[in-house]
N, C-alpha and C positions, 0 to 999 in steps of 0.2 A: 445498330440500326441506321437507317438512312435518314438524312435530314428532309424535312417537309419541303416541297417545292415552294418557291418564293410567292407565287401567285396564291396558292392555297393558304399560306400563312397570312398574307394580307387580307384575304377574304374572311378568314376566321377572326382576325383582330377587328375588322370592320363590323362584324356581326355580333360581337361579344355583348353588346347592350341591347340587342334586338327586341327583347320582350320586356324591357324595363318599364316602358310607358304603359303597357297593358297590365303589368303587375301593380303599378300605382293606381291605375283606374279601378282595378279590382278591389284594392283596399279602400278607395274612396267610396265605391259602391257599397261595400260591407258596412262602413261607418255610417253612410247616409241611411241605409236600410235600418240599421240598429236604432239610430236617432228617430227615424220616421215612426217606427212602431211603438217606441217607448214614449213619445210625446203625443200620440194620438189619444183622443178622448173617445172612449167607447171601443167597439169591436173593430178589428182591422182584417181585411181579406189579405192575408200575408202572401198568398200566391199571386194575386193581382199586383200588389205593391212591389213584390220581388221582380216580377216581369217588367213593370213600368220603369223602375229604377235601373234594372240591369241593362235594358236596351238604351236608355237615355244617357247613362253614365259610362258603362263599360263597352258600349258599342257592339255588344254581342247579344243576339236574340236569345231569349229563354226557350228551352225545350218545351214543346207543348205537352200538356198532360202531367207536368211535374210541378212540384213546389220546392224550390231550392231552400226555402226557409226551414223546411223540416230537417235539413241536414246541417244547418248552421248552428252548431251547439253553443257557440259563445253567447248567443242571445239569452239563454236561460242558465248560463254557467256562472253568473255573478258579475258580468260586465255591466249590465244595467245602463245602457246607452253610453258606454265608455269605450266601445270598440275603436272609435276614431283615434284613440291614443296610439294605436299601432303606427299609423301613418304620421301622426303628429310627432312621434318619437324619432322618426327618421330625420 
């Protein structure tokens, strides 16, 4: 095979950590959401809380008409406000 052009190789190396920040923000968002609903007193509108935190932390607007919390299985899978440990462990 042929070697990659030098410019392409430089661009690939420059972009290797492109989404690292967004991945960390995503983990911060999940951890904050988990803590938020587990420390609440009384009922929580998980869809509203999910949207509020997602937009303020991960900088990505939530899709309208959906509730991302419904697919976040860690919440009821035994983590019990411990999801932050993923990021803390890093």
